[in-house]
N, CA, C and O atoms as a GROMACS GRO file, in nm:
protein
  620
    1MET      N    1  11.130   5.183   6.582
    1MET     CA    2  11.159   5.324   6.594
    1MET      C    3  11.144   5.366   6.740
    1MET      O    4  11.037   5.348   6.800
    2ALA      N    5  11.246   5.420   6.796
    2ALA     CA    6  11.243   5.462   6.937
    2ALA      C    7  11.168   5.592   6.949
    2ALA      O    8  11.185   5.685   6.870
    3SER      N    9  11.084   5.597   7.051
    3SER     CA   10  11.009   5.722   7.073
    3SER      C   11  11.098   5.822   7.145
    3SER      O   12  11.172   5.786   7.236
    4ALA      N   13  11.089   5.945   7.104
    4ALA     CA   14  11.168   6.050   7.168
    4ALA      C   15  11.108   6.083   7.303
    4ALA      O   16  10.988   6.106   7.316
    5LYS      N   17  11.192   6.084   7.402
    5LYS     CA   18  11.146   6.119   7.537
    5LYS      C   19  11.147   6.269   7.552
    5LYS      O   20  11.246   6.336   7.521
    6ARG      N   21  11.037   6.321   7.598
    6ARG     CA   22  11.024   6.465   7.616
    6ARG      C   23  11.064   6.500   7.758
    6ARG      O   24  11.022   6.435   7.854
    7LYS      N   25  11.144   6.605   7.771
    7LYS     CA   26  11.184   6.652   7.904
    7LYS      C   27  11.066   6.717   7.973
    7LYS      O   28  10.986   6.785   7.908
    8SER      N   29  11.054   6.696   8.102
    8SER     CA   30  10.950   6.764   8.179
    8SER      C   31  10.992   6.909   8.201
    8SER      O   32  11.106   6.938   8.239
    9THR      N   33  10.900   6.996   8.177
    9THR     CA   34  10.924   7.139   8.200
    9THR      C   35  10.842   7.181   8.321
    9THR      O   36  10.749   7.110   8.360
   10PRO      N   37  10.874   7.297   8.381
   10PRO     CA   38  10.791   7.345   8.493
   10PRO      C   39  10.642   7.352   8.455
   10PRO      O   40  10.555   7.324   8.537
   11ALA      N   41  10.615   7.391   8.330
   11ALA     CA   42  10.475   7.399   8.287
   11ALA      C   43  10.407   7.262   8.292
   11ALA      O   44  10.288   7.251   8.322
   12ASP      N   45  10.483   7.157   8.260
   12ASP     CA   46  10.428   7.021   8.266
   12ASP      C   47  10.403   6.977   8.410
   12ASP      O   48  10.311   6.900   8.436
   13LEU      N   49  10.486   7.026   8.501
   13LEU     CA   50  10.478   6.984   8.640
   13LEU      C   51  10.375   7.061   8.722
   13LEU      O   52  10.331   7.015   8.827
   14LEU      N   53  10.337   7.179   8.673
   14LEU     CA   54  10.244   7.263   8.748
   14LEU      C   55  10.101   7.212   8.731
   14LEU      O   56  10.044   7.217   8.622
   15VAL      N   57  10.045   7.164   8.840
   15VAL     CA   58   9.904   7.125   8.843
   15VAL      C   59   9.837   7.228   8.933
   15VAL      O   60   9.854   7.227   9.055
   16LEU      N   61   9.761   7.316   8.872
   16LEU     CA   62   9.705   7.431   8.945
   16LEU      C   63   9.633   7.389   9.072
   16LEU      O   64   9.649   7.452   9.176
   17GLU      N   65   9.553   7.284   9.063
   17GLU     CA   66   9.475   7.240   9.179
   17GLU      C   67   9.562   7.193   9.295
   17GLU      O   68   9.514   7.185   9.409
   18ASP      N   69   9.689   7.162   9.269
   18ASP     CA   70   9.782   7.119   9.374
   18ASP      C   71   9.879   7.231   9.414
   18ASP      O   72   9.957   7.213   9.508
   19PHE      N   73   9.874   7.343   9.346
   19PHE     CA   74   9.967   7.454   9.366
   19PHE      C   75   9.927   7.531   9.492
   19PHE      O   76   9.816   7.584   9.500
   20LEU      N   77  10.017   7.535   9.591
   20LEU     CA   78   9.985   7.593   9.722
   20LEU      C   79   9.927   7.735   9.714
   20LEU      O   80   9.823   7.759   9.777
   21PRO      N   81   9.986   7.828   9.642
   21PRO     CA   82   9.926   7.962   9.636
   21PRO      C   83   9.782   7.961   9.586
   21PRO      O   84   9.698   8.036   9.635
   22TYR      N   85   9.754   7.876   9.489
   22TYR     CA   86   9.618   7.864   9.436
   22TYR      C   87   9.524   7.808   9.543
   22TYR      O   88   9.413   7.858   9.562
   23ARG      N   89   9.568   7.704   9.612
   23ARG     CA   90   9.484   7.642   9.715
   23ARG      C   91   9.455   7.740   9.829
   23ARG      O   92   9.343   7.745   9.880
   24LEU      N   93   9.557   7.816   9.870
   24LEU     CA   94   9.537   7.916   9.975
   24LEU      C   95   9.439   8.024   9.929
   24LEU      O   96   9.355   8.069  10.007
   25SER      N   97   9.451   8.065   9.804
   25SER     CA   98   9.361   8.166   9.750
   25SER      C   99   9.217   8.115   9.747
   25SER      O  100   9.124   8.187   9.784
   26ILE      N  101   9.199   7.993   9.703
   26ILE     CA  102   9.064   7.933   9.699
   26ILE      C  103   9.006   7.926   9.840
   26ILE      O  104   8.891   7.963   9.862
   27LEU      N  105   9.086   7.879   9.935
   27LEU     CA  106   9.039   7.870  10.073
   27LEU      C  107   9.001   8.007  10.126
   27LEU      O  108   8.893   8.024  10.183
   28SER      N  109   9.088   8.104  10.106
   28SER     CA  110   9.061   8.241  10.153
   28SER      C  111   8.933   8.297  10.091
   28SER      O  112   8.850   8.355  10.160
   29ASN      N  113   8.919   8.280   9.961
   29ASN     CA  114   8.800   8.331   9.893
   29ASN      C  115   8.672   8.264   9.941
   29ASN      O  116   8.571   8.331   9.962
   30ARG      N  117   8.677   8.134   9.959
   30ARG     CA  118   8.557   8.063  10.005
   30ARG      C  119   8.517   8.107  10.146
   30ARG      O  120   8.400   8.130  10.173
   31VAL      N  121   8.615   8.117  10.234
   31VAL     CA  122   8.586   8.157  10.372
   31VAL      C  123   8.535   8.302  10.375
   31VAL      O  124   8.435   8.332  10.440
   32SER      N  125   8.604   8.391  10.303
   32SER     CA  126   8.561   8.531  10.300
   32SER      C  127   8.419   8.546  10.245
   32SER      O  128   8.338   8.620  10.300
   33ARG      N  129   8.390   8.474  10.137
   33ARG     CA  130   8.255   8.482  10.080
   33ARG      C  131   8.150   8.426  10.174
   33ARG      O  132   8.040   8.481  10.185
   34ALA      N  133   8.182   8.318  10.242
   34ALA     CA  134   8.086   8.258  10.336
   34ALA      C  135   8.055   8.354  10.450
   34ALA      O  136   7.939   8.370  10.488
   35ILE      N  137   8.158   8.416  10.505
   35ILE     CA  138   8.136   8.511  10.614
   35ILE      C  139   8.064   8.634  10.561
   35ILE      O  140   7.971   8.684  10.624
   36ALA      N  141   8.107   8.682  10.445
   36ALA     CA  142   8.045   8.802  10.386
   36ALA      C  143   7.897   8.780  10.360
   36ALA      O  144   7.816   8.872  10.376
   37ALA      N  145   7.861   8.660  10.319
   37ALA     CA  146   7.720   8.632  10.291
   37ALA      C  147   7.635   8.649  10.417
   37ALA      O  148   7.518   8.684  10.408
   38ARG      N  149   7.696   8.625  10.532
   38ARG     CA  150   7.621   8.637  10.658
   38ARG      C  151   7.599   8.782  10.698
   38ARG      O  152   7.500   8.813  10.764
   39TYR      N  153   7.689   8.874  10.660
   39TYR     CA  154   7.672   9.012  10.702
   39TYR      C  155   7.643   9.110  10.589
   39TYR      O  156   7.608   9.225  10.616
   40ALA      N  157   7.656   9.068  10.466
   40ALA     CA  158   7.637   9.161  10.353
   40ALA      C  159   7.498   9.221  10.351
   40ALA      O  160   7.483   9.343  10.338
   41LYS      N  161   7.397   9.138  10.364
   41LYS     CA  162   7.259   9.189  10.358
   41LYS      C  163   7.223   9.268  10.483
   41LYS      O  164   7.165   9.376  10.474
   42THR      N  165   7.256   9.216  10.596
   42THR     CA  166   7.220   9.281  10.722
   42THR      C  167   7.288   9.417  10.738
   42THR      O  168   7.225   9.514  10.782
   43PHE      N  169   7.417   9.423  10.703
   43PHE     CA  170   7.495   9.544  10.730
   43PHE      C  171   7.531   9.622  10.604
   43PHE      O  172   7.591   9.729  10.613
   44ASP      N  173   7.496   9.570  10.486
   44ASP     CA  174   7.527   9.634  10.358
   44ASP      C  175   7.676   9.666  10.349
   44ASP      O  176   7.715   9.781  10.327
   45LEU      N  177   7.758   9.564  10.365
   45LEU     CA  178   7.904   9.579  10.360
   45LEU      C  179   7.964   9.484  10.259
   45LEU      O  180   7.917   9.372  10.241
   46THR      N  181   8.070   9.530  10.195
   46THR     CA  182   8.150   9.442  10.110
   46THR      C  183   8.264   9.386  10.195
   46THR      O  184   8.285   9.429  10.309
   47ILE      N  185   8.337   9.290  10.141
   47ILE     CA  186   8.450   9.232  10.213
   47ILE      C  187   8.556   9.340  10.245
   47ILE      O  188   8.601   9.347  10.359
   48PRO      N  189   8.596   9.423  10.148
   48PRO     CA  190   8.694   9.528  10.183
   48PRO      C  191   8.642   9.624  10.290
   48PRO      O  192   8.719   9.666  10.376
   49GLU      N  193   8.516   9.658  10.286
   49GLU     CA  194   8.459   9.748  10.387
   49GLU      C  195   8.464   9.684  10.525
   49GLU      O  196   8.498   9.750  10.623
   50TRP      N  197   8.430   9.556  10.533
   50TRP     CA  198   8.436   9.488  10.662
   50TRP      C  199   8.580   9.482  10.715
   50TRP      O  200   8.603   9.502  10.834
   51ARG      N  201   8.674   9.456  10.626
   51ARG     CA  202   8.814   9.450  10.670
   51ARG      C  203   8.860   9.585  10.724
   51ARG      O  204   8.934   9.591  10.823
   52ILE      N  205   8.818   9.691  10.661
   52ILE     CA  206   8.855   9.826  10.709
   52ILE      C  207   8.793   9.852  10.845
   52ILE      O  208   8.860   9.902  10.936
   53ILE      N  209   8.667   9.817  10.861
   53ILE     CA  210   8.601   9.834  10.991
   53ILE      C  211   8.672   9.750  11.098
   53ILE      O  212   8.693   9.795  11.210
   54ALA      N  213   8.710   9.628  11.061
   54ALA     CA  214   8.778   9.540  11.157
   54ALA      C  215   8.913   9.598  11.199
   54ALA      O  216   8.948   9.595  11.317
   55VAL      N  217   8.988   9.652  11.104
   55VAL     CA  218   9.119   9.711  11.136
   55VAL      C  219   9.101   9.836  11.221
   55VAL      O  220   9.172   9.854  11.320
   56LEU      N  221   9.008   9.922  11.183
   56LEU     CA  222   8.986  10.045  11.260
   56LEU      C  223   8.923  10.016  11.396
   56LEU      O  224   8.933  10.099  11.486
   57GLY      N  225   8.860   9.903  11.411
   57GLY     CA  226   8.805   9.863  11.540
   57GLY      C  227   8.913   9.830  11.641
   57GLY      O  228   8.890   9.836  11.762
   58ARG      N  229   9.031   9.795  11.592
   58ARG     CA  230   9.143   9.760  11.682
   58ARG      C  231   9.252   9.866  11.683
   58ARG      O  232   9.321   9.883  11.783
   59ARG      N  233   9.268   9.936  11.574
   59ARG     CA  234   9.375  10.036  11.562
   59ARG      C  235   9.314  10.166  11.513
   59ARG      O  236   9.295  10.186  11.393
   60VAL      N  237   9.284  10.253  11.604
   60VAL     CA  238   9.216  10.378  11.568
   60VAL      C  239   9.312  10.474  11.499
   60VAL      O  240   9.433  10.470  11.518
   61GLU      N  241   9.252  10.559  11.419
   61GLU     CA  242   9.323  10.667  11.351
   61GLU      C  243   9.436  10.617  11.262
   61GLU      O  244   9.554  10.634  11.293
   62LEU      N  245   9.399  10.557  11.152
   62LEU     CA  246   9.493  10.513  11.050
   62LEU      C  247   9.468  10.589  10.921
   62LEU      O  248   9.358  10.641  10.900
   63THR      N  249   9.568  10.596  10.837
   63THR     CA  250   9.549  10.650  10.703
   63THR      C  251   9.508  10.536  10.610
   63THR      O  252   9.520  10.419  10.647
   64ALA      N  253   9.459  10.569  10.492
   64ALA     CA  254   9.423  10.466  10.394
   64ALA      C  255   9.545  10.382  10.358
   64ALA      O  256   9.534  10.261  10.339
   65THR      N  257   9.660  10.445  10.348
   65THR     CA  258   9.784  10.372  10.317
   65THR      C  259   9.816  10.272  10.427
   65THR      O  260   9.854  10.159  10.399
   66GLU      N  261   9.801  10.314  10.551
   66GLU     CA  262   9.827  10.223  10.663
   66GLU      C  263   9.728  10.107  10.664
   66GLU      O  264   9.764   9.994  10.698
   67ILE      N  265   9.604  10.135  10.629
   67ILE     CA  266   9.503  10.028  10.621
   67ILE      C  267   9.540   9.931  10.509
   67ILE      O  268   9.531   9.810  10.527
   68ALA      N  269   9.580   9.984  10.394
   68ALA     CA  270   9.619   9.898  10.282
   68ALA      C  271   9.736   9.808  10.322
   68ALA      O  272   9.739   9.690  10.287
   69GLU      N  273   9.832   9.864  10.395
   69GLU     CA  274   9.946   9.785  10.441
   69GLU      C  275   9.905   9.680  10.545
   69GLU      O  276   9.952   9.566  10.540
   70ALA      N  277   9.818   9.718  10.636
   70ALA     CA  278   9.775   9.626  10.742
   70ALA      C  279   9.692   9.511  10.687
   70ALA      O  280   9.702   9.398  10.736
   71THR      N  281   9.612   9.538  10.585
   71THR     CA  282   9.523   9.436  10.530
   71THR      C  283   9.580   9.369  10.405
   71THR      O  284   9.527   9.269  10.357
   72GLU      N  285   9.688   9.427  10.352
   72GLU     CA  286   9.747   9.383  10.226
   72GLU      C  287   9.644   9.387  10.113
   72GLU      O  288   9.647   9.304  10.022
   73MET      N  289   9.554   9.486  10.120
   73MET     CA  290   9.458   9.509  10.012
   73MET      C  291   9.514   9.614   9.917
   73MET      O  292   9.600   9.694   9.954
   74ASP      N  293   9.465   9.612   9.796
   74ASP     CA  294   9.502   9.710   9.695
   74ASP      C  295   9.459   9.850   9.739
   74ASP      O  296   9.350   9.867   9.794
   75LYS      N  297   9.544   9.950   9.715
   75LYS     CA  298   9.513  10.087   9.758
   75LYS      C  299   9.385  10.140   9.694
   75LYS      O  300   9.311  10.215   9.758
   76VAL      N  301   9.360  10.103   9.570
   76VAL     CA  302   9.238  10.149   9.503
   76VAL      C  303   9.115  10.088   9.570
   76VAL      O  304   9.015  10.157   9.591
   77ALA      N  305   9.122   9.961   9.604
   77ALA     CA  306   9.009   9.895   9.673
   77ALA      C  307   8.986   9.959   9.809
   77ALA      O  308   8.871   9.979   9.850
   78VAL      N  309   9.094   9.991   9.880
   78VAL     CA  310   9.082  10.057  10.010
   78VAL      C  311   9.019  10.195   9.992
   78VAL      O  312   8.929  10.232  10.067
   79SER      N  313   9.066  10.269   9.894
   79SER     CA  314   9.014  10.404   9.871
   79SER      C  315   8.864  10.402   9.841
   79SER      O  316   8.789  10.483   9.895
   80ARG      N  317   8.821  10.310   9.756
   80ARG     CA  318   8.678  10.298   9.723
   80ARG      C  319   8.596  10.260   9.846
   80ARG      O  320   8.490  10.316   9.871
   81ALA      N  321   8.647  10.163   9.920
   81ALA     CA  322   8.574  10.117  10.038
   81ALA      C  323   8.567  10.227  10.144
   81ALA      O  324   8.464  10.244  10.208
   82VAL      N  325   8.676  10.300  10.163
   82VAL     CA  326   8.676  10.411  10.259
   82VAL      C  327   8.575  10.516  10.217
   82VAL      O  328   8.499  10.566  10.301
   83ALA      N  329   8.573  10.550  10.090
   83ALA     CA  330   8.478  10.651  10.041
   83ALA      C  331   8.334  10.607  10.069
   83ALA      O  332   8.251  10.688  10.109
   84ARG      N  333   8.306  10.480  10.047
   84ARG     CA  334   8.170  10.429  10.072
   84ARG      C  335   8.138  10.431  10.222
   84ARG      O  336   8.027  10.466  10.261
   85LEU      N  337   8.235  10.393  10.304
   85LEU     CA  338   8.214  10.392  10.449
   85LEU      C  339   8.196  10.534  10.505
   85LEU      O  340   8.115  10.557  10.594
   86VAL      N  341   8.272  10.628  10.451
   86VAL     CA  342   8.256  10.768  10.492
   86VAL      C  343   8.118  10.817  10.451
   86VAL      O  344   8.048  10.881  10.530
   87GLY      N  345   8.078  10.784  10.329
   87GLY     CA  346   7.946  10.823  10.279
   87GLY      C  347   7.832  10.763  10.360
   87GLY      O  348   7.727  10.825  10.375
   88ALA      N  349   7.854  10.644  10.413
   88ALA     CA  350   7.752  10.576  10.493
   88ALA      C  351   7.755  10.619  10.639
   88ALA      O  352   7.672  10.577  10.719
   89GLY      N  353   7.852  10.704  10.674
   89GLY     CA  354   7.861  10.751  10.812
   89GLY      C  355   7.921  10.650  10.909
   89GLY      O  356   7.899  10.660  11.029
   90ARG      N  357   7.996  10.555  10.856
   90ARG     CA  358   8.056  10.453  10.942
   90ARG      C  359   8.203  10.482  10.973
   90ARG      O  360   8.259  10.432  11.071
   91VAL      N  361   8.265  10.564  10.888
   91VAL     CA  362   8.404  10.604  10.907
   91VAL      C  363   8.412  10.756  10.897
   91VAL      O  364   8.346  10.818  10.813
   92ARG      N  365   8.492  10.812  10.983
   92ARG     CA  366   8.516  10.958  10.984
   92ARG      C  367   8.654  10.981  10.925
   92ARG      O  368   8.749  10.910  10.956
   93ALA      N  369   8.665  11.082  10.839
   93ALA     CA  370   8.793  11.119  10.780
   93ALA      C  371   8.821  11.265  10.814
   93ALA      O  372   8.737  11.352  10.794
   94ARG      N  373   8.940  11.290  10.865
   94ARG     CA  374   8.981  11.428  10.894
   94ARG      C  375   9.121  11.448  10.841
   94ARG      O  376   9.202  11.356  10.836
   95ALA      N  377   9.149  11.571  10.802
   95ALA     CA  378   9.282  11.602  10.748
   95ALA      C  379   9.386  11.588  10.858
   95ALA      O  380   9.364  11.625  10.973
   96ASP      N  381   9.500  11.533  10.820
   96ASP     CA  382   9.614  11.519  10.912
   96ASP      C  383   9.673  11.659  10.932
   96ASP      O  384   9.703  11.728  10.835
   97ALA      N  385   9.690  11.700  11.057
   97ALA     CA  386   9.744  11.832  11.088
   97ALA      C  387   9.885  11.850  11.034
   97ALA      O  388   9.924  11.960  10.996
   98ALA      N  389   9.962  11.741  11.029
   98ALA     CA  390  10.099  11.748  10.981
   98ALA      C  391  10.109  11.745  10.828
   98ALA      O  392  10.207  11.795  10.772
   99ASP      N  393  10.009  11.688  10.762
   99ASP     CA  394  10.012  11.675  10.616
   99ASP      C  395   9.868  11.674  10.566
   99ASP      O  396   9.801  11.571  10.573
  100ALA      N  397   9.821  11.787  10.517
  100ALA     CA  398   9.681  11.802  10.476
  100ALA      C  399   9.641  11.709  10.362
  100ALA      O  400   9.522  11.689  10.337
  101ARG      N  401   9.739  11.652  10.292
  101ARG     CA  402   9.707  11.558  10.184
  101ARG      C  403   9.659  11.423  10.238
  101ARG      O  404   9.589  11.349  10.170
  102ARG      N  405   9.698  11.394  10.361
  102ARG     CA  406   9.661  11.267  10.423
  102ARG      C  407   9.534  11.284  10.506
  102ARG      O  408   9.511  11.388  10.567
  103GLN      N  409   9.454  11.178  10.505
  103GLN     CA  410   9.334  11.177  10.590
  103GLN      C  411   9.352  11.073  10.700
  103GLN      O  412   9.398  10.961  10.676
  104ILE      N  413   9.315  11.113  10.820
  104ILE     CA  414   9.316  11.021  10.933
  104ILE      C  415   9.177  10.963  10.944
  104ILE      O  416   9.078  11.036  10.950
  105LEU      N  417   9.168  10.831  10.945
  105LEU     CA  418   9.040  10.760  10.945
  105LEU      C  419   9.014  10.698  11.081
  105LEU      O  420   9.105  10.646  11.146
  106SER      N  421   8.888  10.703  11.122
  106SER     CA  422   8.847  10.638  11.246
  106SER      C  423   8.701  10.597  11.232
  106SER      O  424   8.629  10.650  11.147
  107LEU      N  425   8.659  10.504  11.316
  107LEU     CA  426   8.519  10.462  11.314
  107LEU      C  427   8.431  10.568  11.380
  107LEU      O  428   8.471  10.631  11.478
  108THR      N  429   8.312  10.585  11.325
  108THR     CA  430   8.210  10.667  11.391
  108THR      C  431   8.139  10.578  11.492
  108THR      O  432   8.171  10.460  11.504
  109ARG      N  433   8.045  10.632  11.563
  109ARG     CA  434   7.967  10.551  11.656
  109ARG      C  435   7.894  10.438  11.582
  109ARG      O  436   7.887  10.325  11.629
  110ASP      N  437   7.840  10.472  11.464
  110ASP     CA  438   7.773  10.370  11.384
  110ASP      C  439   7.872  10.263  11.340
  110ASP      O  440   7.839  10.144  11.343
  111GLY      N  441   7.992  10.302  11.299
  111GLY     CA  442   8.095  10.207  11.260
  111GLY      C  443   8.135  10.116  11.375
  111GLY      O  444   8.155   9.996  11.356
  112GLU      N  445   8.147  10.174  11.495
  112GLU     CA  446   8.179  10.094  11.614
  112GLU      C  447   8.067   9.995  11.643
  112GLU      O  448   8.094   9.881  11.683
  113SER      N  449   7.943  10.037  11.624
  113SER     CA  450   7.829   9.948  11.647
  113SER      C  451   7.830   9.832  11.548
  113SER      O  452   7.807   9.717  11.586
  114VAL      N  453   7.858   9.862  11.421
  114VAL     CA  454   7.865   9.756  11.320
  114VAL      C  455   7.977   9.659  11.355
  114VAL      O  456   7.959   9.538  11.347
  115HIS      N  457   8.092   9.712  11.394
  115HIS     CA  458   8.206   9.627  11.433
  115HIS      C  459   8.167   9.534  11.548
  115HIS      O  460   8.195   9.415  11.544
  116ALA      N  461   8.103   9.589  11.648
  116ALA     CA  462   8.064   9.510  11.765
  116ALA      C  463   7.962   9.401  11.729
  116ALA      O  464   7.962   9.295  11.791
  117ARG      N  465   7.877   9.428  11.632
  117ARG     CA  466   7.776   9.328  11.595
  117ARG      C  467   7.828   9.224  11.497
  117ARG      O  468   7.781   9.111  11.497
  118ILE      N  469   7.925   9.260  11.413
  118ILE     CA  470   7.977   9.163  11.315
  118ILE      C  471   8.085   9.074  11.376
  118ILE      O  472   8.097   8.958  11.338
  119ALA      N  473   8.163   9.127  11.467
  119ALA     CA  474   8.274   9.049  11.524
  119ALA      C  475   8.230   8.911  11.572
  119ALA      O  476   8.299   8.813  11.543
  120PRO      N  477   8.119   8.899  11.646
  120PRO     CA  478   8.076   8.764  11.689
  120PRO      C  479   8.041   8.672  11.570
  120PRO      O  480   8.063   8.551  11.578
  121ILE      N  481   7.987   8.729  11.463
  121ILE     CA  482   7.954   8.649  11.344
  121ILE      C  483   8.083   8.595  11.283
  121ILE      O  484   8.092   8.477  11.248
  122ALA      N  485   8.183   8.682  11.269
  122ALA     CA  486   8.311   8.641  11.211
  122ALA      C  487   8.379   8.536  11.298
  122ALA      O  488   8.431   8.436  11.247
  123LEU      N  489   8.378   8.557  11.429
  123LEU     CA  490   8.442   8.462  11.520
  123LEU      C  491   8.370   8.326  11.520
  123LEU      O  492   8.435   8.222  11.527
  124ALA      N  493   8.238   8.328  11.511
  124ALA     CA  494   8.162   8.202  11.505
  124ALA      C  495   8.195   8.127  11.376
  124ALA      O  496   8.206   8.005  11.376
  125SER      N  497   8.209   8.200  11.266
  125SER     CA  498   8.246   8.137  11.139
  125SER      C  499   8.385   8.076  11.148
  125SER      O  500   8.409   7.966  11.098
  126GLU      N  501   8.476   8.148  11.212
  126GLU     CA  502   8.612   8.096  11.230
  126GLU      C  503   8.608   7.967  11.311
  126GLU      O  504   8.674   7.869  11.276
  127GLN      N  505   8.532   7.966  11.420
  127GLN     CA  506   8.523   7.847  11.504
  127GLN      C  507   8.463   7.729  11.428
  127GLN      O  508   8.505   7.615  11.445
  128LYS      N  509   8.364   7.758  11.345
  128LYS     CA  510   8.302   7.651  11.266
  128LYS      C  511   8.404   7.591  11.169
  128LYS      O  512   8.409   7.469  11.152
  129LEU      N  513   8.484   7.675  11.108
  129LEU     CA  514   8.588   7.627  11.017
  129LEU      C  515   8.695   7.547  11.093
  129LEU      O  516   8.734   7.439  11.051
  130LEU      N  517   8.740   7.603  11.205
  130LEU     CA  518   8.846   7.537  11.282
  130LEU      C  519   8.800   7.409  11.352
  130LEU      O  520   8.882   7.331  11.398
  131ALA      N  521   8.670   7.388  11.360
  131ALA     CA  522   8.617   7.265  11.421
  131ALA      C  523   8.662   7.142  11.343
  131ALA      O  524   8.656   7.030  11.395
  132ALA      N  525   8.707   7.161  11.220
  132ALA     CA  526   8.758   7.049  11.140
  132ALA      C  527   8.894   7.000  11.192
  132ALA      O  528   8.941   6.894  11.152
  133LEU      N  529   8.955   7.078  11.281
  133LEU     CA  530   9.088   7.044  11.335
  133LEU      C  531   9.080   7.022  11.485
  133LEU      O  532   8.998   7.083  11.554
  134ASP      N  533   9.166   6.933  11.536
  134ASP     CA  534   9.173   6.918  11.681
  134ASP      C  535   9.267   7.026  11.737
  134ASP      O  536   9.328   7.100  11.660
  135THR      N  537   9.279   7.034  11.867
  135THR     CA  538   9.359   7.139  11.932
  135THR      C  539   9.503   7.138  11.885
  135THR      O  540   9.560   7.242  11.855
  136ARG      N  541   9.562   7.021  11.878
  136ARG     CA  542   9.702   7.010  11.833
  136ARG      C  543   9.716   7.060  11.690
  136ARG      O  544   9.811   7.131  11.657
  137GLU      N  545   9.622   7.023  11.606
  137GLU     CA  546   9.628   7.066  11.466
  137GLU      C  547   9.609   7.218  11.453
  137GLU      O  548   9.670   7.281  11.367
  138ARG      N  549   9.527   7.276  11.538
  138ARG     CA  550   9.508   7.422  11.536
  138ARG      C  551   9.638   7.494  11.572
  138ARG      O  552   9.676   7.591  11.507
  139VAL      N  553   9.706   7.446  11.675
  139VAL     CA  554   9.834   7.505  11.716
  139VAL      C  555   9.935   7.489  11.603
  139VAL      O  556  10.010   7.581  11.570
  140GLN      N  557   9.936   7.372  11.545
  140GLN     CA  558  10.028   7.343  11.434
  140GLN      C  559   9.996   7.433  11.315
  140GLN      O  560  10.087   7.486  11.252
  141LEU      N  561   9.869   7.450  11.283
  141LEU     CA  562   9.829   7.535  11.172
  141LEU      C  563   9.875   7.679  11.195
  141LEU      O  564   9.929   7.742  11.105
  142ASP      N  565   9.854   7.730  11.315
  142ASP     CA  566   9.900   7.866  11.348
  142ASP      C  567  10.050   7.881  11.325
  142ASP      O  568  10.095   7.978  11.265
  143ALA      N  569  10.126   7.784  11.372
  143ALA     CA  570  10.271   7.790  11.357
  143ALA      C  571  10.310   7.783  11.209
  143ALA      O  572  10.399   7.855  11.164
  144LEU      N  573  10.245   7.694  11.136
  144LEU     CA  574  10.276   7.680  10.994
  144LEU      C  575  10.240   7.807  10.916
  144LEU      O  576  10.315   7.850  10.828
  145LEU      N  577  10.126   7.865  10.947
  145LEU     CA  578  10.086   7.989  10.879
  145LEU      C  579  10.185   8.102  10.910
  145LEU      O  580  10.220   8.180  10.821
  146ASP      N  581  10.229   8.110  11.034
  146ASP     CA  582  10.330   8.211  11.070
  146ASP      C  583  10.457   8.192  10.988
  146ASP      O  584  10.515   8.288  10.938
  147ARG      N  585  10.500   8.068  10.974
  147ARG     CA  586  10.621   8.040  10.897
  147ARG      C  587  10.602   8.072  10.749
  147ARG      O  588  10.692   8.127  10.686
  148LEU      N  589  10.486   8.037  10.695
  148LEU     CA  590  10.460   8.066  10.554
  148LEU      C  591  10.449   8.216  10.529
  148LEU      O  592  10.496   8.265  10.427
  149LEU      N  593  10.388   8.289  10.621
  149LEU     CA  594  10.379   8.436  10.606
  149LEU      C  595  10.519   8.496  10.608
  149LEU      O  596  10.549   8.586  10.529
  150ALA      N  597  10.604   8.450  10.698
  150ALA     CA  598  10.740   8.501  10.704
  150ALA      C  599  10.816   8.466  10.575
  150ALA      O  600  10.890   8.549  10.522
  151ALA      N  601  10.796   8.345  10.525
  151ALA     CA  602  10.864   8.306  10.400
  151ALA      C  603  10.811   8.388  10.282
  151ALA      O  604  10.887   8.422  10.192
  152ALA      N  605  10.681   8.418  10.282
  152ALA     CA  606  10.622   8.496  10.174
  152ALA      C  607  10.680   8.637  10.169
  152ALA      O  608  10.692   8.696  10.061
  153LYS      N  609  10.714   8.691  10.284
  153LYS     CA  610  10.774   8.825  10.287
  153LYS      C  611  10.912   8.826  10.221
  153LYS      O  612  10.959   8.930  10.175
  154ARG      N  613  10.976   8.709  10.216
  154ARG     CA  614  11.109   8.699  10.157
  154ARG      C  615  11.105   8.664  10.008
  154ARG      O  616  11.210   8.660   9.944
  155LEU      N  617  10.988   8.640   9.952
  155LEU     CA  618  10.979   8.604   9.810
  155LEU      C  619  11.020   8.718   9.720
  155LEU      O  620  11.018   8.704   9.598
   0.00000   0.00000   0.00000
């Protein structure tokens, strides 16, 4: 009796541990958690809060929508993190003169101080991670990531 050959389906071919989006997500989560562990206790910040401080540290006076777009974070997560940062006195919110429904966000002096103290921690973590690659591989990784980001925008 001949055995029936089963056709391979995409579900049969998908091995999650080998799936690029999954691997990138795991890498991102591990790196973010490792860095967050270094500043969470000292600065009482979550990952979304740190990302907002980092963005406002380079681009002053953004709206929550602009921050969500810049960080590709969920608008609800941005809104919660902004509210917490405003409550902690690290971010200032003022009504937009052109549209009172919008708030213009900027770092307070305390927010700027936190940014200045965390940035070296984040950069040191990045260097520790990148130490696994030589200079050529780092350049190659940057180019590959740029290409993948551009391709992801077309998905």
